[in-house]
PAVO-396851 format. One record per residue: residue number from 1; residue in one letter; x, y, z of N, C-alpha, C in turn. Coordinates in pm, 1 decimal, m for minus. Each point is the difference from the previous one (the first is absolute). Layout:
% PAVO-396851
FIRO/NUM/a/X/Y/Z/X/Y/Z/X/Y/Z
...
***
This chain:
% PAVO-396851
FIRO/1/m/2069.2/911.2/184.4/m30.4/m132.4/m58.4/25.8/m104.1/115.3
FIRO/2/g/m59.3/m117.1/m14.0/27.7/m115.1/89.2/m79.3/19.8/136.1
FIRO/3/n/m87.7/92.0/13.4/m73.2/17.6/128.0/m148.5/m47.6/m20.6
FIRO/4/q/m20.7/m91.2/m86.3/m139.9/m43.7/m35.5/m78.7/m39.5/131.4
FIRO/5/q/m119.3/56.1/11.7/m84.0/m34.6/110.8/m85.1/m116.3/m34.7
FIRO/6/p/m60.2/m62.6/117.4/m100.4/m97.1/m26.6/m117.4/53.1/m82.2
FIRO/7/i/m70.2/m92.3/m75.7/m105.6/46.8/m77.2/m132.0/m58.7/63.2
FIRO/8/y/m108.7/89.8/4.3/m116.3/m42.8/80.3/m114.0/m17.5/m109.1
FIRO/9/l/m58.1/m129.7/11.8/m97.5/m40.5/m88.1/m132.0/m17.0/69.8
FIRO/10/f/m105.9/82.9/m29.5/m125.0/2.1/72.1/m105.4/m65.3/m82.0
FIRO/11/a/m88.1/m69.9/54.0/m131.8/m35.9/m65.1/m107.3/75.1/78.3
FIRO/12/a/m65.8/98.9/m71.9/m93.6/79.7/67.7/m106.1/m84.9/69.2
FIRO/13/g/m35.6/50.6/117.6/m117.1/m66.3/73.6/m128.6/46.6/m58.2
FIRO/14/h/m108.7/m65.8/31.9/m130.1/39.9/m46.0/m79.6/61.0/114.2
FIRO/15/g/m90.2/87.0/m29.7/m91.9/63.7/96.0/90.7/66.4/109.0
FIRO/16/k/m22.4/m33.7/123.6/78.4/55.7/113.0/146.0/m42.0/m16.6
FIRO/17/g/31.8/m104.0/m64.7/142.0/m38.6/m16.0/84.3/94.0/m67.8
FIRO/18/i/m66.1/89.3/m81.7/91.6/93.5/m69.2/61.9/96.7/96.0
FIRO/19/n/m59.1/15.3/112.3/61.1/97.6/94.6/128.2/m59.5/55.2
FIRO/20/a/m1.5/m134.5/24.0/125.1/m65.1/53.0/106.6/13.5/m103.9
FIRO/21/t/m33.6/m23.5/m128.8/100.4/7.6/m110.6/69.8/131.1/5.4
FIRO/22/f/m78.1/109.1/m6.8/58.3/138.1/m9.7/58.3/44.0/134.7
FIRO/23/s/m37.3/m62.0/110.0/67.3/30.4/131.5/151.9/m62.8/m10.6
FIRO/24/d/7.1/m112.2/m59.2/126.7/m60.3/m24.5/88.4/86.5/m99.6
FIRO/25/v/m65.5/58.4/m98.5/76.9/83.1/m95.8/48.4/120.1/78.4
FIRO/26/g/m86.2/58.4/83.3/40.6/122.3/74.5/111.6/m34.0/90.4
FIRO/27/r/2.0/m127.8/54.1/105.6/m30.3/97.7/135.6/m6.6/m65.4
FIRO/28/i/4.4/m58.3/m125.9/128.8/m16.4/m64.1/48.3/126.8/m50.5
FIRO/29/l/m94.1/91.1/m37.5/55.0/145.3/m45.1/45.4/60.9/115.6
FIRO/30/k/m50.1/m5.4/117.0/54.1/57.6/128.0/135.3/m50.8/32.1
FIRO/31/s/26.2/m129.2/m45.6/135.2/m50.9/34.0/114.0/63.1/m76.8
FIRO/32/l/m36.2/86.7/m98.4/99.3/75.7/m75.8/55.7/119.7/80.1
FIRO/33/n/m62.0/19.6/116.3/39.0/106.5/94.1/21.5/135.6/m75.6
FIRO/34/k/m100.1/30.3/m85.7/m11.0/128.5/m54.8/m133.1/64.2/25.7
FIRO/35/a/5.8/141.4/28.8/m127.2/64.6/35.0/m107.9/m19.1/m98.2
FIRO/36/e/36.0/12.3/m124.0/m99.1/m6.0/m113.3/65.2/m68.6/m128.1
FIRO/37/p/22.0/m135.6/13.2/64.3/m67.0/m116.4/m79.8/22.9/m132.9
FIRO/38/s/72.4/m1.9/m102.7/m53.3/9.1/m135.9/m25.9/m139.8/m49.2
FIRO/39/v/m121.5/m29.2/m49.1/m37.9/m120.8/m55.4/m34.8/14.7/m154.4
FIRO/40/a/68.3/m79.5/m80.3/m25.0/m1.1/m149.5/m106.5/m99.4/m21.9
FIRO/41/y/m118.4/44.2/m57.6/m113.9/m90.0/m29.3/10.7/m49.5/m143.7
FIRO/42/i/7.8/m125.8/m16.5/7.6/m65.2/m135.6/m130.8/m71.3/m24.5
FIRO/43/g/m93.4/49.0/m88.1/m121.9/m62.2/m30.2/m11.1/m59.6/m126.8
FIRO/44/v/97.9/m55.7/m57.0/m4.3/m52.0/m141.0/m86.9/m126.3/m6.4
FIRO/45/a/m19.0/m69.1/109.3/m88.5/m112.0/0.1/m154.5/32.4/m12.9
FIRO/46/s/m31.7/129.0/31.4/m128.6/51.8/m8.0/m6.6/136.7/m63.0
FIRO/47/m/55.8/14.7/m105.4/27.9/131.7/m63.2/m118.7/80.6/m29.9
FIRO/48/r/m113.7/m58.9/m7.3/m127.0/76.5/m31.1/m83.6/16.4/119.5
FIRO/49/d/35.0/m60.0/110.7/m80.7/13.3/125.1/41.5/116.8/79.8
FIRO/50/d/m43.1/124.7/m29.0/51.2/121.1/69.5/m55.0/m4.4/139.2
FIRO/51/w/m116.0/m66.5/21.8/m51.4/m1.5/136.0/96.5/m66.1/104.0
FIRO/52/m/66.8/m100.5/m60.0/97.3/m83.1/82.9/108.4/91.8/63.3
FIRO/53/y/58.8/83.0/m81.2/111.3/88.4/44.3/m50.0/82.3/118.0
FIRO/54/s/m108.8/75.9/m20.3/m55.5/88.2/102.4/m31.1/m77.5/130.3
FIRO/55/t/m65.0/m111.4/m17.8/m45.2/m80.4/121.5/113.3/m49.5/73.2
FIRO/56/v/85.1/m66.9/m71.1/114.8/m61.3/62.7/92.9/91.5/69.5
FIRO/57/s/24.4/118.6/m77.8/81.2/105.6/53.3/m53.1/45.9/132.2
FIRO/58/q/m129.8/19.2/14.4/m55.6/52.6/127.7/13.1/m109.1/104.4
FIRO/59/l/m20.3/m129.6/m31.4/21.2/m105.3/101.4/131.7/m5.8/54.2
FIRO/60/i/105.2/28.0/m80.4/142.7/0.5/41.6/21.9/127.2/85.4
FIRO/61/k/m43.5/113.1/m47.5/36.2/116.2/78.3/m76.0/17.2/133.7
FIRO/62/q/m117.0/m78.0/14.3/m63.4/1.1/128.8/69.5/m75.5/109.2
FIRO/63/r/91.7/m86.6/m45.8/81.8/m87.5/88.2/138.6/55.8/28.7
FIRO/64/s/39.9/86.9/m99.6/147.7/40.9/21.6/9.7/136.6/m76.4
FIRO/65/p/45.1/100.3/60.4/29.2/126.5/m70.5/97.4/m27.6/m107.4
FIRO/66/c/m32.1/34.7/m126.3/92.4/m25.7/m110.0/m48.8/81.6/m119.3
FIRO/67/r/86.0/12.7/m104.5/m32.4/68.2/m122.7/m4.4/m104.2/m105.9
FIRO/68/i/m114.1/m14.0/m63.4/m9.5/m109.4/m106.3/m1.4/65.5/m127.4
FIRO/69/n/96.8/m35.9/m89.7/23.1/49.8/m136.6/m49.4/m98.5/m101.4
FIRO/70/r/m98.0/16.7/m88.8/m38.4/m83.8/m102.4/105.4/8.6/m109.5
FIRO/71/v/55.8/m118.1/m32.6/100.7/4.2/m104.3/m74.2/m59.4/m120.1
FIRO/72/l/m15.2/75.8/m103.4/m59.5/m37.0/m122.5/90.9/m70.3/m102.6
FIRO/73/i/m36.9/m122.9/m31.0/84.7/m82.5/m93.0/m93.8/m41.3/m108.5
FIRO/74/a/m125.4/m47.2/31.9/m89.5/m58.1/m110.5/m47.1/91.6/m104.9
FIRO/75/p/m37.2/128.1/27.0/m58.8/78.5/m103.0/93.5/17.0/m128.0
FIRO/76/p/m50.4/2.9/m112.2/82.0/0.6/m129.3/91.7/118.0/1.6
FIRO/77/k/m27.7/115.0/68.2/87.7/119.4/1.2/53.3/21.5/128.5
FIRO/78/a/16.4/m108.5/92.7/72.6/7.2/119.4/146.2/40.1/m25.6
FIRO/79/d/51.9/91.9/90.0/143.4/48.5/m13.5/74.8/m97.0/90.4
FIRO/80/l/66.0/m97.3/m58.4/73.9/m96.9/78.7/123.5/62.3/75.1
FIRO/81/n/48.1/108.8/m53.2/107.9/59.4/72.6/m43.7/63.5/123.4
FIRO/82/v/m128.3/63.5/5.3/m58.7/39.3/120.3/m30.7/m110.9/95.2
FIRO/83/a/m45.8/m114.9/m52.2/m37.8/m111.9/78.6/135.2/m53.9/75.0
FIRO/84/r/109.3/m9.6/m69.7/111.5/m44.3/60.0/57.5/98.4/106.5
FIRO/85/e/m12.1/135.0/m26.4/44.0/98.5/101.0/m83.7/m20.0/126.3
FIRO/86/k/m135.1/m16.0/m11.6/m91.0/m29.0/119.8/47.9/m123.6/67.5
FIRO/87/l/27.6/m102.4/m66.2/43.1/m128.3/61.6/128.3/16.9/76.9
FIRO/88/l/96.2/70.5/m66.1/133.6/19.7/65.0/m13.5/74.4/132.9
FIRO/89/a/m97.1/98.9/m6.9/m10.9/90.7/122.5/m87.5/m71.9/109.7
FIRO/90/a/m64.6/m106.3/m33.2/m97.5/m56.5/106.1/73.9/m71.6/112.1
FIRO/91/d/m70.8/m13.1/112.0/64.6/m82.5/104.0/m59.9/m140.2/m6.4
FIRO/92/a/m113.7/m13.2/m59.9/m74.6/m126.7/m12.9/m57.3/m16.7/m139.4
FIRO/93/v/m23.1/m112.6/m46.1/m55.6/m28.8/m131.8/m124.4/m104.6/23.8
FIRO/94/f/m118.4/39.7/m48.8/m115.5/m73.5/31.7/m61.5/m52.4/m135.7
FIRO/95/f/m24.0/m128.0/m15.0/m69.7/m46.0/m112.3/m147.3/m37.3/38.9
FIRO/96/s/m92.4/59.8/m67.9/m145.9/m22.3/36.9/m51.6/m136.1/m62.9
FIRO/97/g/m128.4/m21.5/31.2/m56.6/m123.0/m48.4/m53.1/17.5/m141.2
FIRO/98/g/m68.5/m107.8/m61.7/m51.5/9.3/m125.2/14.7/m131.3/m76.8
FIRO/99/d/60.0/15.7/m118.0/27.5/m117.7/m90.4/143.6/m18.4/m18.3
FIRO/100/v/50.5/m112.2/38.8/143.1/m22.8/m7.0/59.7/0.2/m142.2
FIRO/101/e/m67.4/m60.1/m87.7/57.0/m13.6/m139.4/m5.0/145.0/m72.5
FIRO/102/a/m119.1/72.1/31.7/m14.0/129.8/m66.8/122.1/92.8/59.7
FIRO/103/g/22.9/m7.8/135.0/97.2/78.5/57.3/142.3/m30.6/m55.2
FIRO/104/m/34.1/m128.0/m14.7/129.1/m38.2/m41.4/17.0/40.3/m151.5
FIRO/105/q/m107.0/m12.7/m76.3/6.7/46.8/m137.3/41.7/144.6/m23.0
FIRO/106/v/m64.0/85.2/83.9/29.9/134.3/7.0/145.4/26.3/30.9
FIRO/107/l/53.7/m67.1/101.2/142.9/17.3/39.9/88.8/m42.2/m112.2
FIRO/108/k/m33.2/m105.1/m71.6/81.7/m54.5/m104.7/1.0/90.9/m114.7
FIRO/109/e/m122.7/50.5/m35.6/m5.8/88.4/m117.9/79.7/133.2/25.9
FIRO/110/k/m5.7/40.5/127.1/62.7/133.5/25.5/147.1/m15.7/42.5
FIRO/111/g/54.7/m118.3/5.8/136.3/m20.0/25.1/41.7/25.3/145.3
FIRO/112/m/m93.8/m28.4/95.1/20.6/50.3/141.4/37.6/m114.0/86.5
FIRO/113/i/4.8/m125.5/m45.4/16.8/m115.7/89.6/140.3/2.2/64.9
FIRO/114/d/96.7/19.6/m92.7/147.9/8.6/48.4/14.8/114.3/99.7
FIRO/115/f/m65.5/104.4/m33.9/15.1/117.3/91.2/m44.7/m19.3/143.6
FIRO/116/f/m117.1/m76.0/9.5/m47.6/m45.0/136.7/86.7/m101.0/63.8
FIRO/117/r/55.4/m92.7/m75.2/86.4/m90.0/57.5/139.5/66.5/56.5
FIRO/118/k/50.3/93.5/m70.7/112.2/81.5/53.0/m36.7/81.3/116.3
FIRO/119/l/m118.3/64.5/m1.4/m51.8/84.1/102.7/m14.3/m84.8/137.2
FIRO/120/a/m35.4/m117.5/m17.9/m25.2/m87.5/124.8/127.7/m28.4/73.7
FIRO/121/k/117.8/12.7/m65.3/128.9/m19.8/56.0/47.7/116.7/89.0
FIRO/122/t/m79.0/98.4/m0.4/34.7/114.1/82.8/m76.2/m13.2/130.2
FIRO/123/d/m1.1/103.8/98.1/m58.2/m22.5/118.2/m148.1/30.4/6.6
FIRO/124/k/m69.7/6.8/m120.2/m148.1/38.0/6.0/m82.7/m115.0/44.1
FIRO/125/l/m101.6/28.6/67.2/m106.8/m96.7/35.7/m86.4/m38.7/m104.5
FIRO/126/f/m21.3/m120.7/m33.5/m94.9/m41.5/m106.5/m112.9/m86.4/73.4
FIRO/127/f/m115.9/37.6/m48.7/m116.2/m80.8/50.1/m117.4/m6.3/m104.5
FIRO/128/g/m73.3/m108.1/1.4/m113.6/m9.8/m98.4/m117.6/m59.4/78.6
FIRO/129/i/m116.9/17.5/m68.7/m119.2/m50.9/45.6/m71.1/m85.1/m113.2
FIRO/130/s/m36.5/m117.6/37.2/m81.2/m83.6/m101.7/88.5/m24.4/m132.1
FIRO/131/a/m49.8/47.1/m113.6/70.9/m11.5/m124.9/140.4/60.9/m3.1
FIRO/132/g/8.3/112.8/82.8/126.8/56.3/12.5/103.3/m80.9/67.3
FIRO/133/s/m43.2/m83.1/108.3/86.0/m92.5/61.9/43.5/m115.0/m98.0
FIRO/134/i/m88.6/m38.9/m76.5/38.2/m116.0/m96.5/108.6/56.5/m99.1
FIRO/135/m/m20.5/125.6/m46.6/89.8/59.5/m97.3/134.6/11.3/50.6
FIRO/136/l/17.5/28.8/129.8/125.7/7.1/65.6/80.4/m129.8/8.9
FIRO/137/g/m74.2/m114.0/m13.2/58.1/m135.4/m5.0/58.5/m30.0/m129.2
FIRO/138/k/37.2/m130.1/m14.5/75.9/m46.1/m117.0/m77.4/m26.9/m120.0
FIRO/139/e/m118.3/m60.5/12.5/m78.1/m53.8/m116.1/m147.0/m5.4/27.6
FIRO/140/w/m78.2/m4.8/m109.6/m141.3/m18.5/23.3/m51.5/m84.8/m124.2
FIRO/141/v/m117.6/m39.1/m10.3/m63.4/m89.9/m88.0/m117.8/72.5/m83.0
FIRO/142/r/m6.4/m32.8/m125.5/m115.5/44.8/m76.7/m38.2/m115.0/m104.0
FIRO/143/w/m122.6/13.0/m42.7/m47.6/m101.8/m91.6/m31.7/64.5/m137.9
FIRO/144/r/49.7/m72.2/m100.9/m23.4/32.7/m136.6/m156.4/m13.9/m28.7
FIRO/145/n/m53.5/m101.7/53.6/m149.5/m19.8/m8.1/m44.4/m18.9/150.9
FIRO/146/p/m81.1/95.2/45.4/m40.1/m11.7/143.3/m88.9/m125.4/33.0
FIRO/147/n/m51.6/m64.7/m110.4/m75.9/m118.4/33.6/76.3/m132.1/m17.8
FIRO/148/d/129.5/13.7/m20.9/89.2/m122.9/m23.1/119.8/12.7/92.9
FIRO/149/n/m1.1/m75.0/98.5/114.8/4.5/91.6/128.8/m42.1/m57.0
FIRO/150/s/m5.3/m74.4/m112.7/129.9/m40.2/m64.5/70.3/108.4/m62.4
FIRO/151/t/m70.5/118.4/m25.9/63.8/116.0/m65.3/73.5/91.5/97.2
FIRO/152/a/11.3/m45.8/131.1/56.8/83.9/103.1/150.4/17.4/m36.8
FIRO/153/e/51.5/125.0/30.7/139.7/14.6/m20.3/50.9/105.2/99.6
FIRO/154/l/129.1/m0.9/18.8/61.5/92.9/92.0/37.8/125.6/m68.6
FIRO/155/f/10.6/108.3/79.8/63.6/122.1/m55.2/67.2/66.8/120.3
FIRO/156/p/109.9/70.6/m33.7/88.2/53.5/108.3/m69.8/122.9/62.9
FIRO/157/c/35.9/24.5/125.7/m43.3/119.3/64.9/124.1/70.1/37.2
FIRO/158/i/0.7/104.7/94.5/109.1/81.8/17.0/110.8/m75.4/75.1
FIRO/159/g/m35.2/m85.3/92.5/97.2/m82.4/64.6/84.9/58.8/110.4
FIRO/160/i/m51.2/117.5/58.9/63.7/60.2/108.0/m8.2/m92.3/125.2
FIRO/161/a/m117.6/m62.0/17.2/m11.7/m97.1/107.9/34.1/m138.5/m66.9
FIRO/162/p/94.0/m63.9/50.8/37.5/m123.9/m64.1/m82.6/m123.1/25.1
FIRO/163/i/m124.3/17.5/m7.1/m99.5/m112.2/23.0/m110.5/0.7/m107.2
FIRO/164/i/m77.8/m97.8/3.4/m123.3/m8.6/m70.0/m119.8/7.5/97.0
FIRO/165/c/m107.6/93.7/m26.4/m107.3/7.0/98.7/m125.0/26.3/m68.0
FIRO/166/d/m103.8/m19.7/63.0/m145.4/44.0/m33.2/m51.9/64.6/117.2
FIRO/167/t/m109.2/69.6/m6.0/m66.8/72.9/99.3/m153.7/m27.4/12.0
FIRO/168/h/m51.5/m8.6/116.2/m135.5/m15.8/35.6/m87.0/m82.9/m93.9
FIRO/169/d/57.4/m120.6/m30.2/m79.8/m104.7/m77.3/m21.3/m128.2/77.9
FIRO/170/e/m7.5/21.0/138.0/m21.3/m114.1/85.3/m132.7/m70.1/m27.5
FIRO/171/a/m106.3/85.2/m35.3/m131.5/m60.9/m27.4/6.4/m105.9/m116.5
FIRO/172/d/95.4/19.5/m93.3/12.4/m77.2/m113.6/103.3/m106.2/16.6
FIRO/173/d/51.0/m18.0/123.4/104.5/m84.6/30.6/132.3/23.5/m81.6
FIRO/174/w/20.9/125.5/m40.7/128.6/33.4/m55.1/9.5/m56.5/m146.1
FIRO/175/a/m97.3/m9.9/m75.2/m5.1/m77.7/m130.3/99.7/61.6/m92.4
FIRO/176/e/9.0/134.0/m8.4/103.0/55.1/m97.6/134.1/m18.5/39.3
FIRO/177/l/20.3/10.4/130.0/144.6/m32.2/51.9/33.4/m135.5/m29.7
FIRO/178/r/m83.4/m99.4/20.1/28.4/m144.9/m20.8/24.1/m28.4/m146.9
FIRO/179/t/m80.0/69.1/m91.9/26.1/m9.9/m139.2/132.2/45.4/m43.7
FIRO/180/l/42.9/117.5/56.8/126.5/59.8/m18.2/115.2/m98.5/41.7
FIRO/181/l/m16.6/m65.6/110.2/106.6/m82.4/45.3/23.8/m115.1/m83.4
FIRO/182/r/m115.8/m55.5/m59.2/14.5/m127.4/m91.7/90.4/33.9/m120.1
FIRO/183/l/19.9/134.1/m31.3/75.3/37.9/m115.0/150.5/24.8/47.6
FIRO/184/e/21.2/m14.3/126.6/133.0/25.7/46.5/90.2/m117.2/11.4
FIRO/185/r/128.4/21.3/26.5/89.0/m116.2/31.4/m30.5/m65.2/131.6
FIRO/186/d/28.5/m119.8/13.8/m21.0/m72.2/130.4/72.6/55.7/107.1
FIRO/187/g/m69.8/15.0/116.7/53.1/58.5/114.8/m39.5/140.8/18.8
FIRO/188/t/m75.3/63.6/m99.2/m33.5/138.6/16.7/m106.1/20.0/108.8
FIRO/189/l/22.2/109.6/75.7/m104.3/31.6/101.2/m87.0/117.4/m51.2
FIRO/190/g/m122.4/m1.4/39.9/m90.1/113.8/m25.7/m69.4/31.7/137.2
FIRO/191/y/m42.2/131.2/8.9/m56.8/53.3/120.9/m133.6/59.6/m24.1
FIRO/192/g/m100.8/m28.9/77.3/m128.7/60.6/m13.7/m24.0/91.3/119.9
FIRO/193/i/0.3/125.5/m32.3/m22.5/105.1/114.8/m142.9/23.7/24.9
FIRO/194/t/m51.7/m42.4/111.2/m140.8/0.1/28.3/m51.2/139.4/23.1
FIRO/195/s/m129.0/24.4/m19.4/m53.8/135.9/16.6/25.7/59.4/136.2
FIRO/196/g/52.4/121.5/m7.6/32.5/63.6/124.8/144.2/m23.2/51.5
FIRO/197/s/72.9/m79.3/m71.4/133.9/m45.5/46.2/110.3/82.1/m64.8
FIRO/198/c/126.4/m5.4/63.4/114.5/64.4/m59.3/112.9/m98.4/m2.5
FIRO/199/l/71.8/m14.8/m103.9/116.2/m86.3/m11.7/120.9/93.4/m19.0
FIRO/200/k/106.1/m9.5/87.4/111.7/76.9/m1.6/107.0/m73.7/m61.2
FIRO/201/v/58.9/41.3/m115.2/89.5/m73.2/m74.9/139.2/59.7/m0.7
FIRO/202/y/105.0/m60.3/52.8/130.4/54.9/3.9/70.0/m19.8/m126.3
FIRO/203/p/95.1/89.4/m38.3/71.4/m21.8/m128.9/61.9/m137.7/m20.0
FIRO/204/d/41.9/m64.1/103.0/60.2/m139.8/m12.3/m96.0/m108.7/m4.2
FIRO/205/g/m134.5/36.6/m3.8/m100.8/m100.9/4.8/m61.7/m48.1/124.4
FIRO/206/r/48.9/47.7/110.9/m63.0/m31.9/128.3/m140.2/62.6/12.3
FIRO/207/l/m85.0/m64.7/70.4/m132.4/50.0/3.9/m49.8/10.9/147.4
FIRO/208/d/m78.3/97.4/21.3/m72.3/20.8/134.9/m147.7/36.0/m33.6
FIRO/209/v/m92.2/m44.4/73.4/m134.4/37.3/m8.9/m28.2/109.1/105.6
FIRO/210/e/m32.4/120.8/m47.1/m21.8/111.2/85.4/m141.1/m2.2/73.8
FIRO/211/n/m94.0/m57.6/m76.2/m130.3/m1.7/52.6/m79.1/m111.1/m74.8
FIRO/212/g/m99.9/m73.3/61.4/m76.6/m101.6/m72.5/71.4/m121.9/m28.1
FIRO/213/s/m25.2/m65.7/m114.3/74.4/m126.2/m34.2/23.4/m7.6/m140.3
FIRO/214/v/99.8/m86.1/m37.6/33.5/m16.1/m134.6/0.3/m142.8/m30.5
FIRO/215/a/m71.6/m48.6/m102.1/5.8/m141.8/m40.3/122.8/m22.7/m86.4
FIRO/216/r/52.3/m125.6/14.7/128.8/m30.9/m57.7/m13.3/m135.6/m88.0
FIRO/217/y/32.0/6.1/m124.0/m11.5/m111.5/m94.2/137.6/m31.7/m58.9
FIRO/218/i/18.8/m132.8/m34.5/124.5/m38.9/m66.3/m41.5/m93.2/m107.5
FIRO/219/l/77.4/5.4/m105.9/m6.0/m95.6/m112.0/97.4/m111.1/21.8
FIRO/220/q/m51.2/m122.6/14.9/85.1/m118.2/37.1/m41.7/m115.3/m99.4
FIRO/221/n/94.1/m41.2/m69.9/m24.9/m111.9/m100.7/m120.7/24.0/m88.2
FIRO/222/g/m9.3/121.4/m42.1/m112.3/40.2/m94.9/m130.2/32.9/68.3
FIRO/223/k/m7.1/m15.6/128.3/m127.3/23.2/75.8/14.3/120.6/90.8
FIRO/224/v/m105.9/74.3/3.0/6.3/122.1/96.8/m62.6/m46.0/131.3
FIRO/225/k/86.6/17.0/107.3/m38.0/m44.4/131.6/m2.4/122.0/89.8
FIRO/226/r/m100.2/1.9/100.5/m10.6/110.7/91.9/87.3/m36.3/120.9
FIRO/227/q/76.1/86.8/46.9/83.3/m10.3/115.3/m61.2/74.1/110.0
FIRO/228/s/62.4/8.1/123.6/m58.9/68.7/113.5/m4.5/148.9/m36.8
FIRO/229/d/m101.5/74.6/48.2/m3.6/138.3/m22.3/107.1/68.9/81.4
FIRO/230/i/30.0/117.8/m51.1/93.4/84.6/76.5/m76.9/103.5/91.7
FIRO/231/l/37.6/10.1/113.4/m68.9/91.7/97.9/95.8/93.2/70.5
FIRO/232/p/m57.4/107.4/59.0/97.6/97.5/68.0/77.6/m69.2/100.5
FIRO/233/g/132.7/34.0/m8.8/98.3/m68.9/90.5/66.3/m118.2/m70.4
FIRO/234/d/m49.7/m47.1/m111.0/72.8/m106.9/m73.4/105.8/75.7/m83.0
FIRO/235/h/98.6/m72.4/m36.2/101.7/49.6/m90.8/16.1/m102.9/m111.7
FIRO/236/a/m18.0/42.4/m122.8/9.3/m102.1/m119.2/91.5/68.3/m101.6
FIRO/237/g/24.1/m82.3/m96.5/87.0/42.7/m114.0/143.0/m55.8/11.5
***
């Protein structure tokens, strides 16, 4: 215990940019200095998208020799004891993309959130892509009525990465992230990880951008304001 590693939050690139994303994933897996590290694949955010598991697994293995073990949590008859055993045996834990709220609902119903929080305090490498990255953060936002912005409300995520973030929503000027921040206390920061970028989050809240750029917003006096972006070589948090 007490050897918690930085958490890597990816926003998958589009088109050719997907290669850069998974090259970065391969690089961080190689940093474990193991010939064939074991990666636990958590797909609760996309539990019905079987194609995602096979596609993403191949993209990872093409960049770094590793063993990827699918950890089944969402299915009604999933054996959670087996899931925990696979997670305890893994060198790295990966959260795939999909739907943040759906993924968190599964983890809540299956009583797995506290398990992941405790697991993160060991020396295992945690990383996520897209919705998986958001789930590793502190909170996210949902709408009771999608057509009424006044119905927006916060819900907790796993909180392994002690920040609030969104991924690849730069085309919409980070609208969901800005809505979330308006529901937070004054002074709260939020981070938008642009497509193809990677944000490295240390357990104490320090931040580095491994690749690309990360938008940074703050809630000040009830208004959400954009600050300077974080770029590789910058140190924030």
